[in-house]
C-alpha positions in Angstrom: -26.7 14.7 -14.6 -25.8 13.0 -17.9 -23.6 10.0 -17.1 -21.8 7.0 -18.3 -22.5 4.5 -15.6 -20.7 1.3 -14.6 -22.9 -0.6 -17.0 -22.2 -1.6 -20.6 -22.1 1.4 -23.0 -25.6 0.7 -24.3 -26.9 1.6 -20.9 -25.4 5.1 -20.8 -28.0 7.7 -19.9 -28.9 10.1 -17.2 -29.5 10.1 -13.5 -31.8 12.3 -11.6 -31.7 12.8 -7.8 -34.6 13.8 -5.6 -34.5 16.2 -2.7 -33.5 13.4 -0.4 -30.3 12.9 -2.3 -31.2 9.5 -3.6 -32.0 8.6 -7.2 -35.6 9.1 -8.2 -38.1 6.3 -8.0 -41.8 6.0 -9.1 -43.9 8.1 -9.5 -41.3 10.9 -9.9 -39.5 9.2 -12.8 -42.7 9.1 -14.9 -43.6 12.7 -14.0 -40.1 14.0 -14.9 -40.2 12.1 -18.2 -43.6 13.5 -19.1 -42.4 17.1 -18.3 -39.2 16.6 -20.4 -41.2 15.3 -23.4 -43.8 18.1 -23.0 -41.2 20.8 -22.9 -38.5 19.4 -25.2 -37.8 22.0 -27.9 -36.9 20.9 -31.4 -33.3 22.2 -31.7 -30.8 22.0 -34.5 -27.9 20.7 -32.4 -25.4 21.6 -35.1 -26.6 25.2 -35.0 -26.9 25.6 -31.2 -24.2 23.3 -29.7 -21.4 25.8 -29.2 -20.4 26.0 -25.6 -19.0 29.5 -25.7 -21.9 30.9 -27.6 -24.4 29.2 -25.2 -22.7 30.9 -22.2 -23.0 34.3 -23.8 -26.4 33.9 -25.4 -28.1 32.6 -22.3 -26.0 34.4 -19.7 -24.9 31.1 -18.2 -22.3 30.6 -15.5 -19.9 27.7 -15.9 -20.0 25.7 -12.8 -17.0 23.4 -13.2 -14.5 25.5 -11.1 -17.0 26.3 -8.4 -18.3 22.7 -8.2 -14.7 21.4 -8.0 -13.8 23.8 -5.2 -16.9 22.8 -3.2 -16.1 19.1 -3.8 -12.5 19.6 -2.6 -13.6 21.6 0.4 -16.1 19.0 1.4 -13.7 16.1 0.7 -11.0 17.7 2.8 -13.5 18.0 5.8 -14.4 14.4 5.6 -11.0 12.8 5.1 -8.6 12.2 7.9 -5.3 11.0 6.7 -1.7 12.0 7.3 -0.5 12.2 3.7 3.2 12.9 4.8 3.3 9.7 6.7 1.5 7.8 3.9 3.8 9.2 1.3 6.9 8.2 3.3 5.7 4.6 3.8 4.0 3.8 0.5 4.8 3.5 -3.1 2.8 5.4 -5.8 -0.9 5.1 -6.0 -2.4 4.1 -9.4 -5.8 5.6 -10.3 -8.3 4.6 -13.1 -11.4 6.5 -13.9 -12.6 3.8 -16.3 -13.1 6.3 -19.2 -15.3 8.4 -17.0 -15.5 11.8 -15.3 -13.6 11.1 -12.1 -10.0 11.7 -13.0 -9.9 15.5 -12.7 -11.7 15.4 -9.4 -9.7 12.5 -8.0 -6.3 14.0 -9.1 -7.3 17.4 -7.7 -8.4 16.0 -4.3 -5.3 13.9 -4.0 -3.1 17.0 -4.7 -5.0 19.0 -2.1 -4.4 16.2 0.4 -0.7 16.3 -0.4 -0.2 12.9 -2.2 2.8 13.3 -4.4 2.7 10.1 -6.5 -0.6 9.4 -8.1 -0.3 7.8 -11.5 -3.3 7.7 -13.8 -4.1 4.8 -16.1 -3.6 6.9 -19.1 -5.6 4.8 -21.5 -8.7 5.3 -19.2 -8.4 8.9 -17.9 -10.3 10.7 -20.7 -14.1 10.3 -20.7 -15.2 8.0 -23.5 -18.8 6.6 -23.5 -17.5 3.7 -25.8 -15.3 2.3 -22.9 -12.8 1.1 -25.5 -10.5 -0.7 -23.0 -13.1 -2.6 -20.9 -16.1 -4.7 -21.7 -17.8 -3.8 -18.4 -16.5 -0.6 -16.8 -17.3 -1.6 -13.2 -14.2 -1.7 -11.0 -16.1 -3.9 -8.6 -15.8 -6.7 -11.1 -12.1 -7.0 -10.3 -9.4 -8.3 -12.6 -11.3 -8.0 -15.9 -11.9 -4.3 -15.4 -8.6 -3.6 -13.7 -6.2 -5.2 -16.1 -4.7 -1.9 -17.3 -4.6 -0.7 -13.7 -2.5 -3.8 -12.8 -0.2 -3.3 -15.7 0.3 0.4 -14.8 0.9 -0.5 -11.2 3.5 -3.1 -12.1 5.2 -0.7 -14.5 5.5 2.0 -11.8 6.2 -0.1 -8.7 2.8 0.5 -7.1 1.0 -1.8 -4.8 -2.2 0.3 -4.5 -4.9 0.8 -7.1 -7.9 3.1 -6.7 -10.5 2.9 -9.5 -13.7 4.8 -10.0 -16.6 3.7 -12.3 -17.3 6.1 -15.1 -19.7 8.4 -13.2 -17.4 8.2 -10.1 -20.0 7.1 -7.6 -18.2 3.8 -6.9 -14.6 3.2 -5.8 -12.7 0.0 -5.8 -9.4 -0.4 -3.9 -6.9 -3.1 -4.7 -3.6 -3.9 -3.0 -1.0 -6.2 -4.4 0.0 -8.7 -1.8 3.4 -10.4 -1.6 2.0 -13.8 -2.4 
């Protein structure tokens, strides 16, 4: 998986998971790197980097829709919440994907769950490995990374913020308190 992680942009890279579902460790990391380097073709990216052409040329199957459907199906099995009751009691939810890949999955899952008012932090909903609105795109860092989320929440009367890091494997939850 190519990823923009929750670290500064100069640490963007890739993650590889082993059969146990965890990220690789030694000695697997070195073995995988050796195989990549040994089998890495010299490719003219400008000539070969056309998504539609690649699908046809190599008879590839786009996995986005199927992956999203499996994600939603699994998510719905694991989540137990009465969205009607929640929608009736709560104000809109604000979501930030911190310039990462989580927005489309989060928005789709919330729609499947029946949440009506989910407001994205528009400045951060499109993937961008430069992270132009945050120095450190880790929602666990709190206020510094959530400034635009707070601003969006205040502008929309929301008291709840959910924020993913760029590769969407972390989630921060913030609730505005009366005091």
